[in-house]
Each structure stands twice: as structure tokens, then as C-alpha cells.
N, CA, C and O atoms as a GROMACS GRO file, in nm:
protein
  400
    1MET      N    1   7.069  -8.083  -3.730
    1MET     CA    2   7.034  -7.955  -3.790
    1MET      C    3   7.025  -7.975  -3.941
    1MET      O    4   7.118  -8.024  -4.004
    2SER      N    5   6.913  -7.938  -3.997
    2SER     CA    6   6.895  -7.950  -4.141
    2SER      C    7   6.932  -7.819  -4.210
    2SER      O    8   6.953  -7.717  -4.144
    3TRP      N    9   6.940  -7.824  -4.340
    3TRP     CA   10   6.978  -7.702  -4.413
    3TRP      C   11   6.867  -7.599  -4.408
    3TRP      O   12   6.891  -7.481  -4.433
    4HIS      N   13   6.744  -7.642  -4.376
    4HIS     CA   14   6.633  -7.547  -4.365
    4HIS      C   15   6.654  -7.448  -4.250
    4HIS      O   16   6.616  -7.332  -4.260
    5SER      N   17   6.714  -7.494  -4.143
    5SER     CA   18   6.738  -7.404  -4.030
    5SER      C   19   6.880  -7.348  -4.031
    5SER      O   20   6.908  -7.251  -3.961
    6ALA      N   21   6.969  -7.408  -4.108
    6ALA     CA   22   7.108  -7.360  -4.111
    6ALA      C   23   7.119  -7.226  -4.184
    6ALA      O   24   7.212  -7.149  -4.157
    7TYR      N   25   7.029  -7.196  -4.274
    7TYR     CA   26   7.036  -7.068  -4.345
    7TYR      C   27   7.013  -6.950  -4.251
    7TYR      O   28   7.052  -6.838  -4.282
    8LEU      N   29   6.951  -6.975  -4.138
    8LEU     CA   30   6.929  -6.869  -4.039
    8LEU      C   31   7.040  -6.866  -3.934
    8LEU      O   32   7.071  -6.759  -3.882
    9ALA      N   33   7.098  -6.979  -3.904
    9ALA     CA   34   7.198  -6.987  -3.797
    9ALA      C   35   7.329  -6.919  -3.835
    9ALA      O   36   7.387  -6.848  -3.753
   10LEU      N   37   7.376  -6.938  -3.954
   10LEU     CA   38   7.505  -6.883  -3.993
   10LEU      C   39   7.505  -6.730  -3.998
   10LEU      O   40   7.593  -6.669  -3.937
   11PRO      N   41   7.412  -6.664  -4.067
   11PRO     CA   42   7.413  -6.517  -4.065
   11PRO      C   43   7.387  -6.459  -3.926
   11PRO      O   44   7.443  -6.355  -3.891
   12SER      N   45   7.302  -6.524  -3.848
   12SER     CA   46   7.275  -6.475  -3.712
   12SER      C   47   7.399  -6.486  -3.624
   12SER      O   48   7.426  -6.396  -3.544
   13GLY      N   49   7.472  -6.594  -3.638
   13GLY     CA   50   7.594  -6.611  -3.562
   13GLY      C   51   7.702  -6.510  -3.599
   13GLY      O   52   7.770  -6.455  -3.513
   14ILE      N   53   7.716  -6.485  -3.729
   14ILE     CA   54   7.814  -6.386  -3.775
   14ILE      C   55   7.775  -6.246  -3.727
   14ILE      O   56   7.861  -6.170  -3.682
   15LEU      N   57   7.649  -6.213  -3.736
   15LEU     CA   58   7.603  -6.082  -3.690
   15LEU      C   59   7.618  -6.068  -3.538
   15LEU      O   60   7.648  -5.959  -3.490
   16ALA      N   61   7.599  -6.176  -3.465
   16ALA     CA   62   7.619  -6.172  -3.320
   16ALA      C   63   7.764  -6.143  -3.287
   16ALA      O   64   7.793  -6.064  -3.197
   17LEU      N   65   7.857  -6.205  -3.359
   17LEU     CA   66   8.000  -6.179  -3.336
   17LEU      C   67   8.037  -6.035  -3.369
   17LEU      O   68   8.112  -5.971  -3.295
   18LEU      N   69   7.986  -5.983  -3.480
   18LEU     CA   70   8.016  -5.845  -3.519
   18LEU      C   71   7.959  -5.744  -3.419
   18LEU      O   72   8.025  -5.647  -3.384
   19LEU      N   73   7.837  -5.768  -3.374
   19LEU     CA   74   7.777  -5.678  -3.275
   19LEU      C   75   7.848  -5.686  -3.141
   19LEU      O   76   7.863  -5.584  -3.072
   20ALA      N   77   7.893  -5.805  -3.103
   20ALA     CA   78   7.966  -5.818  -2.977
   20ALA      C   79   8.099  -5.745  -2.985
   20ALA      O   80   8.141  -5.682  -2.888
   21ALA      N   81   8.166  -5.752  -3.099
   21ALA     CA   82   8.292  -5.679  -3.115
   21ALA      C   83   8.268  -5.528  -3.111
   21ALA      O   84   8.344  -5.455  -3.048
   22GLY      N   85   8.164  -5.481  -3.178
   22GLY     CA   86   8.132  -5.338  -3.178
   22GLY      C   87   8.091  -5.288  -3.041
   22GLY      O   88   8.129  -5.178  -3.000
   23GLY      N   89   8.012  -5.367  -2.969
   23GLY     CA   90   7.970  -5.328  -2.835
   23GLY      C   91   8.085  -5.325  -2.737
   23GLY      O   92   8.092  -5.237  -2.651
   24THR      N   93   8.175  -5.421  -2.749
   24THR     CA   94   8.291  -5.422  -2.661
   24THR      C   95   8.382  -5.304  -2.690
   24THR      O   96   8.434  -5.242  -2.597
   25ALA      N   97   8.401  -5.272  -2.817
   25ALA     CA   98   8.484  -5.156  -2.852
   25ALA      C   99   8.420  -5.026  -2.804
   25ALA      O  100   8.490  -4.935  -2.761
   26ALA      N  101   8.289  -5.018  -2.812
   26ALA     CA  102   8.221  -4.896  -2.766
   26ALA      C  103   8.234  -4.880  -2.615
   26ALA      O  104   8.249  -4.769  -2.566
   27LEU      N  105   8.226  -4.990  -2.542
   27LEU     CA  106   8.237  -4.981  -2.396
   27LEU      C  107   8.381  -4.956  -2.350
   27LEU      O  108   8.403  -4.878  -2.257
   28ARG      N  109   8.477  -5.020  -2.414
   28ARG     CA  110   8.614  -5.008  -2.366
   28ARG      C  111   8.684  -4.881  -2.412
   28ARG      O  112   8.757  -4.819  -2.335
   29THR      N  113   8.662  -4.841  -2.538
   29THR     CA  114   8.735  -4.728  -2.593
   29THR      C  115   8.648  -4.606  -2.618
   29THR      O  116   8.700  -4.495  -2.633
   30GLY      N  117   8.516  -4.624  -2.624
   30GLY     CA  118   8.429  -4.512  -2.653
   30GLY      C  119   8.422  -4.478  -2.801
   30GLY      O  120   8.378  -4.369  -2.838
   31ARG      N  121   8.465  -4.568  -2.886
   31ARG     CA  122   8.464  -4.544  -3.030
   31ARG      C  123   8.346  -4.612  -3.096
   31ARG      O  124   8.304  -4.722  -3.057
   32LEU      N  125   8.292  -4.545  -3.198
   32LEU     CA  126   8.182  -4.598  -3.276
   32LEU      C  127   8.220  -4.594  -3.423
   32LEU      O  128   8.321  -4.536  -3.461
   33LEU      N  129   8.136  -4.657  -3.505
   33LEU     CA  130   8.155  -4.646  -3.649
   33LEU      C  131   8.128  -4.502  -3.692
   33LEU      O  132   8.048  -4.434  -3.629
   34PRO      N  133   8.193  -4.456  -3.799
   34PRO     CA  134   8.175  -4.316  -3.839
   34PRO      C  135   8.030  -4.277  -3.868
   34PRO      O  136   7.992  -4.162  -3.847
   35THR      N  137   7.950  -4.369  -3.917
   35THR     CA  138   7.811  -4.336  -3.947
   35THR      C  139   7.726  -4.320  -3.822
   35THR      O  140   7.619  -4.261  -3.828
   36GLN      N  141   7.772  -4.373  -3.709
   36GLN     CA  142   7.695  -4.367  -3.585
   36GLN      C  143   7.736  -4.252  -3.495
   36GLN      O  144   7.662  -4.218  -3.403
   37ARG      N  145   7.850  -4.193  -3.517
   37ARG     CA  146   7.903  -4.092  -3.425
   37ARG      C  147   7.816  -3.968  -3.415
   37ARG      O  148   7.806  -3.908  -3.308
   38ARG      N  149   7.752  -3.931  -3.522
   38ARG     CA  150   7.672  -3.809  -3.523
   38ARG      C  151   7.543  -3.825  -3.444
   38ARG      O  152   7.492  -3.727  -3.388
   39HIS      N  153   7.489  -3.946  -3.437
   39HIS     CA  154   7.357  -3.967  -3.379
   39HIS      C  155   7.361  -4.011  -3.233
   39HIS      O  156   7.265  -3.988  -3.159
   40VAL      N  157   7.469  -4.074  -3.190
   40VAL     CA  158   7.475  -4.132  -3.055
   40VAL      C  159   7.537  -4.033  -2.959
   40VAL      O  160   7.646  -3.981  -2.984
   41HIS      N  161   7.467  -4.005  -2.848
   41HIS     CA  162   7.518  -3.913  -2.748
   41HIS      C  163   7.577  -3.985  -2.628
   41HIS      O  164   7.669  -3.934  -2.564
   42ARG      N  165   7.525  -4.104  -2.596
   42ARG     CA  166   7.574  -4.181  -2.482
   42ARG      C  167   7.633  -4.313  -2.534
   42ARG      O  168   7.560  -4.408  -2.563
   43VAL      N  169   7.764  -4.315  -2.546
   43VAL     CA  170   7.833  -4.427  -2.610
   43VAL      C  171   7.825  -4.553  -2.525
   43VAL      O  172   7.808  -4.662  -2.580
   44GLY      N  173   7.837  -4.541  -2.395
   44GLY     CA  174   7.832  -4.658  -2.308
   44GLY      C  175   7.698  -4.731  -2.317
   44GLY      O  176   7.694  -4.854  -2.320
   45LEU      N  177   7.592  -4.656  -2.320
   45LEU     CA  178   7.459  -4.715  -2.332
   45LEU      C  179   7.441  -4.781  -2.468
   45LEU      O  180   7.377  -4.886  -2.480
   46PHE      N  181   7.498  -4.720  -2.571
   46PHE     CA  182   7.489  -4.779  -2.705
   46PHE      C  183   7.570  -4.908  -2.712
   46PHE      O  184   7.528  -5.004  -2.778
   47GLY      N  185   7.685  -4.911  -2.645
   47GLY     CA  186   7.764  -5.034  -2.641
   47GLY      C  187   7.690  -5.146  -2.571
   47GLY      O  188   7.696  -5.262  -2.614
   48ARG      N  189   7.620  -5.114  -2.462
   48ARG     CA  190   7.539  -5.215  -2.394
   48ARG      C  191   7.425  -5.264  -2.483
   48ARG      O  192   7.391  -5.382  -2.482
   49ALA      N  193   7.367  -5.173  -2.561
   49ALA     CA  194   7.261  -5.213  -2.653
   49ALA      C  195   7.314  -5.310  -2.759
   49ALA      O  196   7.246  -5.405  -2.796
   50GLN      N  197   7.434  -5.285  -2.806
   50GLN     CA  198   7.493  -5.375  -2.905
   50GLN      C  199   7.520  -5.512  -2.844
   50GLN      O  200   7.502  -5.614  -2.911
   51LEU      N  201   7.562  -5.516  -2.719
   51LEU     CA  202   7.586  -5.645  -2.654
   51LEU      C  203   7.456  -5.721  -2.629
   51LEU      O  204   7.453  -5.843  -2.642
   52VAL      N  205   7.351  -5.651  -2.593
   52VAL     CA  206   7.221  -5.716  -2.575
   52VAL      C  207   7.171  -5.771  -2.708
   52VAL      O  208   7.117  -5.881  -2.714
   53MET      N  209   7.188  -5.693  -2.815
   53MET     CA  210   7.146  -5.740  -2.946
   53MET      C  211   7.231  -5.858  -2.993
   53MET      O  212   7.179  -5.950  -3.058
   54ALA      N  213   7.360  -5.858  -2.960
   54ALA     CA  214   7.445  -5.972  -2.994
   54ALA      C  215   7.398  -6.097  -2.922
   54ALA      O  216   7.397  -6.206  -2.980
   55GLY      N  217   7.358  -6.082  -2.796
   55GLY     CA  218   7.304  -6.197  -2.723
   55GLY      C  219   7.175  -6.248  -2.784
   55GLY      O  220   7.153  -6.369  -2.791
   56ALA      N  221   7.090  -6.157  -2.828
   56ALA     CA  222   6.964  -6.199  -2.892
   56ALA      C  223   6.990  -6.272  -3.023
   56ALA      O  224   6.924  -6.371  -3.053
   57PHE      N  225   7.087  -6.224  -3.100
   57PHE     CA  226   7.120  -6.294  -3.224
   57PHE      C  227   7.186  -6.429  -3.197
   57PHE      O  228   7.168  -6.524  -3.274
   58ALA      N  229   7.263  -6.439  -3.087
   58ALA     CA  230   7.323  -6.568  -3.051
   58ALA      C  231   7.214  -6.669  -3.011
   58ALA      O  232   7.222  -6.787  -3.047
   59VAL      N  233   7.113  -6.622  -2.938
   59VAL     CA  234   7.001  -6.710  -2.903
   59VAL      C  235   6.927  -6.752  -3.030
   59VAL      O  236   6.887  -6.867  -3.043
   60LEU      N  237   6.909  -6.658  -3.122
   60LEU     CA  238   6.841  -6.690  -3.247
   60LEU      C  239   6.922  -6.790  -3.329
   60LEU      O  240   6.864  -6.878  -3.393
   61ALA      N  241   7.054  -6.776  -3.328
   61ALA     CA  242   7.138  -6.872  -3.402
   61ALA      C  243   7.133  -7.010  -3.337
   61ALA      O  244   7.138  -7.111  -3.408
   62SER      N  245   7.124  -7.015  -3.205
   62SER     CA  246   7.120  -7.146  -3.138
   62SER      C  247   6.985  -7.214  -3.152
   62SER      O  248   6.972  -7.333  -3.122
   63SER      N  249   6.885  -7.142  -3.196
   63SER     CA  250   6.753  -7.204  -3.212
   63SER      C  251   6.749  -7.299  -3.332
   63SER      O  252   6.651  -7.372  -3.349
   64ALA      N  253   6.852  -7.300  -3.414
   64ALA     CA  254   6.853  -7.389  -3.529
   64ALA      C  255   6.899  -7.530  -3.494
   64ALA      O  256   6.881  -7.621  -3.574
   65PHE      N  257   6.956  -7.551  -3.376
   65PHE     CA  258   7.016  -7.680  -3.344
   65PHE      C  259   6.921  -7.786  -3.290
   65PHE      O  260   6.941  -7.903  -3.322
   66PRO      N  261   6.818  -7.755  -3.210
   66PRO     CA  262   6.730  -7.863  -3.162
   66PRO      C  263   6.649  -7.925  -3.276
   66PRO      O  264   6.614  -7.858  -3.374
   67ASP      N  265   6.620  -8.054  -3.260
   67ASP     CA  266   6.541  -8.124  -3.362
   67ASP      C  267   6.391  -8.107  -3.342
   67ASP      O  268   6.314  -8.120  -3.438
   68ASP      N  269   6.349  -8.079  -3.221
   68ASP     CA  270   6.208  -8.062  -3.192
   68ASP      C  271   6.160  -7.926  -3.242
   68ASP      O  272   6.215  -7.824  -3.200
   69PRO      N  273   6.060  -7.921  -3.330
   69PRO     CA  274   6.014  -7.792  -3.383
   69PRO      C  275   5.956  -7.700  -3.276
   69PRO      O  276   5.974  -7.578  -3.285
   70ALA      N  277   5.889  -7.754  -3.175
   70ALA     CA  278   5.832  -7.669  -3.071
   70ALA      C  279   5.943  -7.604  -2.989
   70ALA      O  280   5.934  -7.486  -2.955
   71LEU      N  281   6.047  -7.680  -2.958
   71LEU     CA  282   6.161  -7.625  -2.883
   71LEU      C  283   6.235  -7.521  -2.967
   71LEU      O  284   6.279  -7.418  -2.915
   72ARG      N  285   6.248  -7.549  -3.096
   72ARG     CA  286   6.315  -7.454  -3.186
   72ARG      C  287   6.239  -7.322  -3.192
   72ARG      O  288   6.300  -7.215  -3.187
   73ASN      N  289   6.108  -7.329  -3.202
   73ASN     CA  290   6.028  -7.206  -3.205
   73ASN      C  291   6.029  -7.135  -3.071
   73ASN      O  292   6.030  -7.012  -3.067
   74GLY      N  293   6.029  -7.210  -2.963
   74GLY     CA  294   6.034  -7.149  -2.831
   74GLY      C  295   6.163  -7.073  -2.806
   74GLY      O  296   6.161  -6.965  -2.748
   75ILE      N  297   6.275  -7.130  -2.849
   75ILE     CA  298   6.403  -7.061  -2.834
   75ILE      C  299   6.407  -6.936  -2.922
   75ILE      O  300   6.461  -6.833  -2.882
   76GLY      N  301   6.350  -6.946  -3.041
   76GLY     CA  302   6.345  -6.829  -3.129
   76GLY      C  303   6.261  -6.717  -3.071
   76GLY      O  304   6.293  -6.600  -3.090
   77VAL      N  305   6.154  -6.753  -3.001
   77VAL     CA  306   6.068  -6.652  -2.939
   77VAL      C  307   6.140  -6.584  -2.823
   77VAL      O  308   6.113  -6.468  -2.793
   78LEU      N  309   6.232  -6.655  -2.758
   78LEU     CA  310   6.308  -6.596  -2.647
   78LEU      C  311   6.398  -6.482  -2.694
   78LEU      O  312   6.437  -6.398  -2.613
   79ALA      N  313   6.431  -6.477  -2.821
   79ALA     CA  314   6.516  -6.370  -2.873
   79ALA      C  315   6.441  -6.238  -2.887
   79ALA      O  316   6.503  -6.132  -2.887
   80VAL      N  317   6.311  -6.242  -2.897
   80VAL     CA  318   6.232  -6.121  -2.919
   80VAL      C  319   6.245  -6.020  -2.805
   80VAL      O  320   6.264  -5.902  -2.834
   81PRO      N  321   6.237  -6.059  -2.676
   81PRO     CA  322   6.257  -5.959  -2.570
   81PRO      C  323   6.397  -5.897  -2.573
   81PRO      O  324   6.413  -5.780  -2.537
   82GLY      N  325   6.497  -5.974  -2.615
   82GLY     CA  326   6.631  -5.918  -2.627
   82GLY      C  327   6.636  -5.809  -2.733
   82GLY      O  328   6.700  -5.706  -2.713
   83PHE      N  329   6.570  -5.833  -2.844
   83PHE     CA  330   6.566  -5.732  -2.950
   83PHE      C  331   6.492  -5.606  -2.903
   83PHE      O  332   6.533  -5.494  -2.934
   84LEU      N  333   6.384  -5.625  -2.830
   84LEU     CA  334   6.307  -5.510  -2.782
   84LEU      C  335   6.386  -5.430  -2.678
   84LEU      O  336   6.383  -5.307  -2.679
   85CYS      N  337   6.455  -5.499  -2.588
   85CYS     CA  338   6.538  -5.428  -2.489
   85CYS      C  339   6.651  -5.352  -2.558
   85CYS      O  340   6.682  -5.239  -2.521
   86ALA      N  341   6.711  -5.413  -2.658
   86ALA     CA  342   6.818  -5.344  -2.731
   86ALA      C  343   6.764  -5.222  -2.804
   86ALA      O  344   6.831  -5.120  -2.811
   87LEU      N  345   6.644  -5.232  -2.858
   87LEU     CA  346   6.583  -5.118  -2.926
   87LEU      C  347   6.560  -5.002  -2.830
   87LEU      O  348   6.585  -4.886  -2.864
   88VAL      N  349   6.513  -5.033  -2.709
   88VAL     CA  350   6.492  -4.928  -2.609
   88VAL      C  351   6.624  -4.863  -2.571
   88VAL      O  352   6.632  -4.741  -2.558
   89LEU      N  353   6.730  -4.943  -2.554
   89LEU     CA  354   6.861  -4.888  -2.519
   89LEU      C  355   6.918  -4.801  -2.631
   89LEU      O  356   6.981  -4.700  -2.603
   90VAL      N  357   6.896  -4.840  -2.755
   90VAL     CA  358   6.945  -4.759  -2.868
   90VAL      C  359   6.872  -4.625  -2.872
   90VAL      O  360   6.934  -4.522  -2.894
   91VAL      N  361   6.742  -4.627  -2.851
   91VAL     CA  362   6.666  -4.502  -2.852
   91VAL      C  363   6.711  -4.411  -2.738
   91VAL      O  364   6.726  -4.290  -2.757
   92LEU      N  365   6.734  -4.468  -2.620
   92LEU     CA  366   6.781  -4.388  -2.508
   92LEU      C  367   6.921  -4.334  -2.530
   92LEU      O  368   6.954  -4.225  -2.482
   93SER      N  369   7.005  -4.408  -2.600
   93SER     CA  370   7.142  -4.362  -2.623
   93SER      C  371   7.148  -4.246  -2.723
   93SER      O  372   7.249  -4.176  -2.729
   94ARG      N  373   7.045  -4.227  -2.798
   94ARG     CA  374   7.044  -4.118  -2.896
   94ARG      C  375   6.995  -3.986  -2.838
   94ARG      O  376   7.003  -3.882  -2.904
   95HIS      N  377   6.944  -3.988  -2.716
   95HIS     CA  378   6.901  -3.865  -2.649
   95HIS      C  379   7.012  -3.817  -2.558
   95HIS      O  380   7.073  -3.898  -2.487
   96PRO      N  381   7.039  -3.687  -2.557
   96PRO     CA  382   7.143  -3.638  -2.465
   96PRO      C  383   7.101  -3.656  -2.320
   96PRO      O  384   6.982  -3.661  -2.287
   97ARG      N  385   7.200  -3.665  -2.233
   97ARG     CA  386   7.175  -3.682  -2.091
   97ARG      C  387   7.119  -3.552  -2.033
   97ARG      O  388   7.167  -3.443  -2.063
   98ARG      N  389   7.017  -3.566  -1.951
   98ARG     CA  390   6.956  -3.448  -1.887
   98ARG      C  391   7.045  -3.403  -1.773
   98ARG      O  392   7.092  -3.483  -1.693
   99GLU      N  393   7.066  -3.273  -1.766
   99GLU     CA  394   7.141  -3.215  -1.655
   99GLU      C  395   7.045  -3.182  -1.542
   99GLU      O  396   6.934  -3.135  -1.567
  100ARG      N  397   7.086  -3.207  -1.420
  100ARG     CA  398   6.999  -3.180  -1.305
  100ARG      C  399   7.033  -3.051  -1.241
  100ARG      O  400   6.970  -3.012  -1.143
   0.00000   0.00000   0.00000
């Protein structure tokens, strides 16, 4: 791993750990950060979104380790669907649940 790719791996790894901790806390205790409490209506879904985003950032951080540039780019591209799925889950968590 060269320093050219290490500048992306370290912040992505730290952000993955922080998002995993926040998602786990949201799922287990139902607590969110104070800035998020007003906007989120479904805490469990938001916690799952944070865990999916943490996984995407972990994949992005691991893309810095292979020496082959094509493999490195391919692993980085695999993180994009994770980010999109997390975005959909965040948007859904901000809408109140429909009553039947």
C-alpha cells in the first residue's frame, strides 16, 4: 500500500468504525445523536442504514490494500451500491410509518 491510497483508507476506516458504533447504538438502545432525533421517525431502520454505510466505508477502506490498480478500482466500485442502499434506508427512516 502506497501513501497515495493510504490517505483514503485511514479516514474511511475511522468513519466506518464511528458509523458502526452509531448504528449499533441505534438498534440496541434506540438512541440517536441530538441533531438527528428531530428528523428520524424510525430509529431501527436508521440504525440499519448506518450499519450498511459502515460496511460500504469498510469496503472502500479495504480497496487501498491491493497492488493491482484494476482490482483496487473494482473494490472501490463495489462500495457504491452500499452507499445507495444506505441512502434509500435513510430516506425511508425519515418518513413516519403508515398506519393501516
